[in-house]
C-alpha positions as CSV (number, residue, x, y, z in Angstrom):
1,M,0.0,0.0,0.0
2,K,2.9,2.4,0.9
3,K,4.4,1.9,-2.6
4,L,1.1,2.4,-4.3
5,V,0.6,5.6,-2.5
6,F,4.1,6.7,-3.5
7,L,3.5,5.9,-7.2
8,A,0.2,7.7,-7.1
9,F,1.9,10.8,-5.8
10,L,4.4,10.7,-8.7
11,V,1.8,10.2,-11.4
12,C,-1.1,12.4,-10.1
13,F,0.7,15.5,-8.9
14,N,2.8,18.1,-10.7
15,L,6.2,17.9,-9.1
16,E,6.9,21.5,-10.2
17,V,4.3,22.7,-7.7
18,V,5.9,20.8,-5.0
19,L,9.3,22.2,-5.8
20,A,7.9,25.7,-5.7
21,Q,6.6,25.1,-2.2
22,E,9.9,23.6,-1.0
23,S,12.5,25.8,-2.8
24,E,14.4,27.0,0.3
25,I,17.8,25.6,1.1
26,F,17.9,23.7,4.3
27,K,20.6,24.6,6.7
28,A,21.1,22.7,10.0
29,F,23.4,25.3,11.3
30,D,24.7,28.8,10.6
31,T,28.5,28.8,10.2
32,R,31.1,31.4,9.6
33,L,31.8,30.2,6.1
34,P,29.7,31.2,3.1
35,L,27.5,28.4,1.6
36,P,28.7,26.9,-1.6
37,E,26.6,27.7,-4.7
38,I,25.3,24.4,-6.1
39,D,24.1,24.1,-9.7
40,A,21.7,21.2,-9.3
41,T,18.0,20.4,-9.0
42,A,18.4,18.7,-5.6
43,W,21.3,18.0,-3.3
44,A,22.3,17.0,0.2
45,L,25.3,17.0,2.4
46,V,25.5,14.4,5.2
47,E,28.1,13.7,7.9
48,Y,28.7,10.0,7.9
49,E,29.3,9.2,11.6
50,S,26.2,11.0,12.9
51,G,24.1,10.7,9.9
52,Q,23.2,14.4,10.2
53,L,21.8,16.2,7.2
54,I,23.7,19.4,7.3
55,L,22.7,21.1,4.0
56,G,20.1,20.3,1.3
57,K,17.8,21.5,-1.3
58,H,14.8,19.4,-2.2
59,A,16.8,16.7,-0.2
60,D,13.7,14.6,0.6
61,L,11.9,14.9,-2.8
62,P,12.0,11.9,-5.2
63,Y,13.8,12.4,-8.5
64,P,15.0,10.0,-11.3
65,P,18.4,8.8,-10.0
66,A,19.8,7.2,-13.2
67,S,22.6,4.7,-12.5
68,I,23.0,5.8,-8.9
69,T,20.2,3.2,-8.6
70,K,23.0,0.6,-8.8
71,L,24.0,1.5,-5.2
72,M,20.8,-0.3,-4.1
73,T,21.5,-3.1,-6.6
74,N,24.9,-3.5,-5.0
75,Y,23.5,-3.4,-1.5
76,V,21.0,-6.1,-2.1
77,I,23.8,-8.3,-3.7
78,Y,26.2,-7.6,-0.8
79,N,23.4,-8.8,1.6
80,A,22.7,-11.8,-0.5
81,L,26.4,-12.7,-0.4
82,E,26.5,-12.3,3.4
83,S,23.4,-14.6,3.8
84,G,24.9,-17.2,1.4
85,R,22.0,-16.8,-1.1
86,V,24.6,-16.2,-3.8
87,G,28.4,-16.5,-4.0
88,L,31.1,-14.5,-5.7
89,S,32.2,-17.5,-7.7
90,D,28.7,-18.2,-9.0
91,E,28.7,-18.5,-12.9
92,V,25.9,-16.2,-14.0
93,S,24.1,-16.7,-17.3
94,I,23.7,-13.6,-19.6
95,S,20.2,-13.6,-20.9
96,E,19.1,-11.9,-24.1
97,Q,17.3,-9.2,-21.9
98,A,20.7,-8.4,-20.2
99,W,22.6,-8.5,-23.4
100,R,20.2,-6.0,-25.1
101,A,20.5,-3.5,-22.2
102,E,20.9,0.1,-23.3
103,G,23.3,2.6,-22.0
104,S,26.6,1.7,-20.2
105,R,27.5,-1.9,-20.6
106,M,30.3,-4.4,-19.9
107,F,29.7,-6.1,-23.3
108,A,29.0,-9.5,-21.9
109,E,28.0,-12.0,-24.7
110,V,24.5,-13.4,-24.8
111,N,24.2,-17.0,-23.4
112,S,27.7,-16.7,-22.0
113,K,28.5,-17.2,-18.3
114,V,30.3,-14.5,-16.2
115,S,31.3,-14.8,-12.6
116,L,29.1,-12.9,-10.1
117,E,32.2,-11.1,-8.8
118,K,33.0,-9.8,-12.2
119,L,29.5,-8.7,-12.8
120,L,29.3,-7.0,-9.5
121,K,32.5,-5.1,-10.1
122,S,31.2,-4.0,-13.5
123,T,28.1,-2.4,-11.8
124,V,30.3,-0.6,-9.2
125,I,33.2,0.6,-11.4
126,Q,31.8,1.2,-14.9
127,S,28.1,0.9,-14.3
128,G,27.3,-2.0,-16.6
129,N,23.5,-2.2,-17.2
130,D,23.9,-5.6,-18.7
131,A,25.7,-6.7,-15.6
132,A,23.0,-5.3,-13.3
133,I,20.2,-7.1,-15.1
134,A,22.1,-10.4,-15.0
135,L,22.7,-10.1,-11.3
136,A,19.1,-9.3,-10.7
137,E,17.9,-12.3,-12.7
138,H,20.4,-14.6,-11.0
139,T,19.5,-13.4,-7.5
140,A,15.7,-13.1,-7.7
141,G,14.7,-15.0,-10.9
142,S,13.6,-11.9,-12.7
143,E,14.4,-8.1,-12.7
144,L,10.9,-7.5,-11.4
145,G,11.4,-9.8,-8.4
146,F,14.8,-8.2,-7.7
147,A,13.1,-4.7,-7.8
148,Q,10.9,-6.0,-5.0
149,M,14.0,-7.0,-3.1
150,M,15.3,-3.5,-3.6
151,N,12.1,-1.9,-2.2
152,D,12.2,-4.3,0.8
153,A,15.7,-3.2,1.5
154,A,14.8,0.5,1.1
155,E,12.0,0.0,3.7
156,R,14.3,-1.7,6.2
157,L,16.7,1.3,5.8
158,G,13.9,3.8,6.2
159,L,14.4,5.2,2.7
160,N,11.0,6.7,2.6
161,H,11.4,8.8,-0.5
162,S,12.7,6.0,-2.9
163,N,11.0,3.5,-5.1
164,F,12.6,1.0,-7.5
165,A,11.3,-0.5,-10.7
166,N,14.5,-2.0,-12.1
167,S,18.1,-2.7,-11.2
168,T,19.7,-0.3,-13.7
169,G,18.2,3.1,-13.2
170,L,17.1,3.3,-16.9
171,P,13.9,5.4,-17.0
172,A,10.7,3.7,-15.6
173,Q,7.5,5.1,-14.2
174,G,7.7,5.6,-10.5
175,H,11.4,4.9,-10.3
176,A,12.9,7.6,-8.0
177,M,15.2,8.3,-5.1
178,S,15.8,11.4,-3.0
179,A,19.2,12.9,-2.4
180,H,19.0,12.3,1.3
181,D,18.0,8.7,0.8
182,I,21.0,8.2,-1.5
183,A,23.3,9.6,1.1
184,R,21.9,7.3,3.7
185,L,22.2,4.3,1.4
186,S,25.8,5.2,0.7
187,A,26.5,5.4,4.4
188,A,24.9,1.9,4.9
189,I,27.2,0.4,2.2
190,I,30.3,2.0,3.8
191,R,29.3,0.9,7.3
192,E,28.0,-2.6,6.6
193,H,30.1,-3.7,3.6
194,P,33.5,-2.2,3.8
195,E,35.2,-5.1,2.1
196,Y,33.2,-4.2,-1.1
197,Y,33.3,-0.5,-0.6
198,E,36.9,-0.5,-1.6
199,W,35.8,-1.4,-5.2
200,Y,34.2,2.1,-5.6
201,A,37.7,3.7,-5.7
202,E,39.0,1.4,-8.5
203,K,39.7,3.3,-11.5
204,S,39.2,0.8,-14.3
205,F,37.4,-2.4,-15.2
206,R,38.3,-4.9,-18.0
207,H,36.2,-7.5,-19.8
208,N,36.2,-8.9,-23.3
209,N,39.6,-7.2,-23.9
210,I,37.8,-3.9,-23.3
211,T,39.0,-1.5,-20.6
212,Q,36.6,0.9,-19.3
213,Y,37.2,3.6,-16.6
214,N,35.4,4.6,-13.4
215,R,32.9,7.3,-14.3
216,N,33.5,9.1,-11.0
217,K,36.3,11.4,-12.0
218,L,36.6,12.8,-8.5
219,I,38.7,9.8,-7.5
220,W,41.4,11.2,-9.8
221,K,41.0,14.7,-8.8
222,D,41.0,14.4,-5.0
223,S,42.8,11.5,-3.2
224,S,40.5,11.7,-0.2
225,V,37.5,10.8,-2.5
226,D,36.9,7.0,-2.5
227,G,33.4,6.6,-3.9
228,L,30.6,6.3,-5.0
229,K,28.6,6.6,-8.1
230,T,27.6,8.7,-11.1
231,G,24.4,8.7,-13.1
232,H,23.0,10.3,-16.2
233,T,19.9,10.1,-18.3
234,E,17.9,12.8,-20.2
235,A,15.3,12.7,-17.4
236,A,17.7,12.6,-14.5
237,G,20.4,15.0,-15.7
238,F,23.9,14.6,-14.4
239,C,23.9,13.1,-11.0
240,L,26.8,12.1,-8.5
241,V,27.2,10.9,-5.0
242,G,30.7,11.3,-3.6
243,S,32.3,10.4,-0.3
244,A,35.6,11.5,1.1
245,Q,37.6,10.7,4.2
246,R,40.1,13.1,5.7
247,D,41.9,12.7,9.1
248,G,39.4,10.0,10.1
249,R,36.3,12.1,9.3
250,R,33.9,11.2,6.4
251,W,31.3,13.3,4.5
252,I,28.9,12.2,1.8
253,A,27.5,14.7,-0.8
254,V,24.8,14.1,-3.4
255,V,23.7,16.2,-6.3
256,L,20.9,15.4,-8.8
257,G,20.0,17.1,-12.0
258,S,23.2,19.0,-12.8
259,T,23.7,20.3,-16.2
260,D,27.0,18.4,-17.1
261,E,29.8,16.2,-15.7
262,K,32.1,19.1,-14.7
263,T,29.2,20.9,-12.9
264,R,28.2,17.8,-10.9
265,E,31.9,17.2,-9.9
266,K,32.4,20.8,-8.8
267,A,29.1,20.7,-6.8
268,V,30.0,17.5,-4.9
269,L,33.6,18.6,-4.3
270,D,32.4,22.0,-3.0
271,L,29.9,20.4,-0.7
272,L,32.6,18.0,0.7
273,N,35.1,20.8,1.2
274,Y,32.5,22.8,3.0
275,G,31.6,20.0,5.4
276,F,35.3,19.5,6.3
277,A,36.1,23.1,6.7
278,A,33.0,24.4,8.4
279,F,32.3,21.6,11.0
280,R,34.0,19.7,13.8
281,P,33.1,16.3,15.1
282,L,31.9,16.1,18.7
283,S,31.4,13.0,20.9
284,M,29.0,13.6,23.9
285,L,27.7,11.6,26.8
286,D,30.7,9.1,26.8
287,E,32.0,9.9,30.4
288,Q,33.5,6.8,31.9
289,G,32.2,7.4,35.5
290,G,28.6,8.0,34.5
291,L,26.6,11.1,33.5
292,T,24.5,11.7,36.6
293,S,22.7,9.9,39.4
294,A,19.1,9.3,40.4
295,R,17.5,8.8,43.8
296,V,16.2,5.3,44.5
297,F,13.7,4.4,47.2
298,S,13.2,1.0,48.9
299,G,16.6,-0.3,47.7
300,E,19.7,-1.6,49.3
301,V,21.3,1.6,48.3
302,D,19.8,5.0,47.8
303,E,21.4,6.1,44.5
304,V,22.1,4.7,41.1
305,L,24.7,6.0,38.6
306,L,23.4,6.6,35.1
307,Q,25.1,6.4,31.7
308,A,24.1,7.0,28.1
309,E,23.0,3.9,26.2
310,S,25.4,5.1,23.5
311,A,27.6,8.1,22.9
312,A,26.2,10.9,20.8
313,K,28.3,11.3,17.7
314,L,27.7,14.8,16.3
315,V,29.1,17.6,14.2
316,V,28.8,21.3,15.1
317,P,30.0,24.5,13.5
318,A,33.8,24.9,14.1
319,G,34.3,27.0,17.2
320,R,30.9,26.1,18.7
321,E,31.9,23.0,20.5
322,K,31.8,24.5,24.0
323,D,28.3,25.9,23.4
324,V,26.7,22.5,23.1
325,K,24.5,21.7,26.3
326,T,23.1,18.5,27.8
327,E,19.9,18.3,29.8
328,F,18.6,15.3,31.6
329,Q,14.9,14.3,31.7
330,L,14.6,12.1,34.7
331,S,11.9,11.0,37.2
332,P,12.3,12.7,40.6
333,H,12.6,9.2,42.1
334,Y,12.8,5.6,41.3
335,L,11.7,2.4,43.1
336,A,13.9,-0.7,43.6
337,P,14.5,-3.2,42.1
338,I,16.6,-1.5,39.4
339,E,18.1,-3.7,36.7
340,L,21.5,-3.2,35.0
341,G,20.8,-1.4,31.8
342,Q,17.3,-0.4,32.7
343,A,15.9,2.7,30.9
344,M,15.8,5.6,33.3
345,G,15.3,8.7,31.2
346,I,16.6,10.8,28.3
347,A,19.6,13.0,27.8
348,T,18.9,15.8,25.3
349,V,21.9,17.5,23.5
350,T,21.2,21.0,22.3
351,L,22.9,23.9,20.5
352,D,21.1,27.3,20.6
353,D,18.0,25.5,21.8
354,K,18.0,23.3,18.8
355,V,17.8,19.5,19.7
356,L,20.8,17.7,18.2
357,A,20.1,14.3,19.8
358,D,18.0,12.5,22.3
359,I,19.9,9.6,23.9
360,P,18.4,7.1,26.4
361,I,19.9,7.0,29.8
362,I,20.3,3.6,31.5
363,A,21.3,2.3,35.0
364,M,24.9,1.4,35.5
365,S,24.2,-1.2,38.1
366,T,21.6,-3.5,39.7
367,I,19.9,-2.4,42.9
368,K,18.0,-5.0,44.8
369,E,15.1,-4.3,47.2
370,G,16.2,-3.4,50.7
371,S,15.0,-5.0,53.9
372,W,11.4,-4.7,55.1
373,W,12.5,-2.0,57.5
374,K,14.3,-0.1,54.7
375,R,11.1,-0.3,52.5
376,I,8.9,1.0,55.3
377,V,11.2,4.0,56.1
378,D,11.6,4.9,52.4
379,S,7.9,4.6,51.9
380,V,7.4,7.3,54.7
381,K,10.1,9.5,53.1
382,L,8.6,9.2,49.7
383,K,5.2,10.3,51.0
384,L,6.7,13.2,52.9
385,S,8.6,14.3,49.9
386,S,5.4,14.2,47.8
387,F,3.6,16.4,50.4
388,Q,6.4,18.9,50.3
389,S,6.4,19.0,46.5
390,D,2.5,19.6,46.6
391,D,3.1,22.6,48.9
């Protein structure tokens, strides 16, 4: 039902009206550096570790993604490899449908067999449409069945502004992704499948005595860029998602609908450079001795130390690190027993009254019920404290 609603949205509404209503550039923060001027229909800048969307324009609106689609094709195959559904050494038959694929191709011969690893590398490095269709048919029996696997994966990742009709990104009704979703999918590939992510930085691919080069020219222009994918159709314009790592920090930038290759490359590199220059990473709520404590009644002890369930990994404008604040939302008292790891409240991290993160707070120890006498005394104390708070 969710996908039907999505398709109805694309078919029944004029997207230009939506764009007119959402034409403002989104800024998560004001910084001391001027914003880059981006020549693209839609774009997004996301910090990898935190997943924060820092800048964007039409970042959550769906657009034709062209061959950037193959990032989801890759992701589904990586998961299938991990589960054992397919193997890198599988010999994959090249159907006539795959052989007839339009656009970029690896030139696999019809009815030949090619290893899954080689087909997968083709989709990653030189964006072979024939390779993508062959992988889809081998994994799901048909490209239509594989598209359903792609949509299932998108739903699990929370990519709510994406819908897939094929494995290639060739134009198809309802086939779309948002710039923000593309950044989030890219982060999932980097995080969950680092052994395959290395392929996105390989500069060439060879099959049938034909050498083809990685279409992402940024991997030649900037040594910190190590992925990910280009795309181009008449409907999509020139698209690019790039990721770079410098000094242990990683940013992901996406542009959709640029006018030419050089423009999309400049836009992505400008966004990445802005992220590295204008922001600094910040880890909050990772104190070893605990964050705070809470009063416990009717227990063997009267206090429990609390810690964050996980550290808050954030980025903030350079120079604003000391302005970040933490507020604890706790109950005025708790009753024993308390279990180790029990949820006790929320730590809210803010900058200029803007919420950056809400992190659950948990108990650092177990507290058993006290003796019957301790429970009676604490019960009286609790009633007295409630009377005083009423006054």
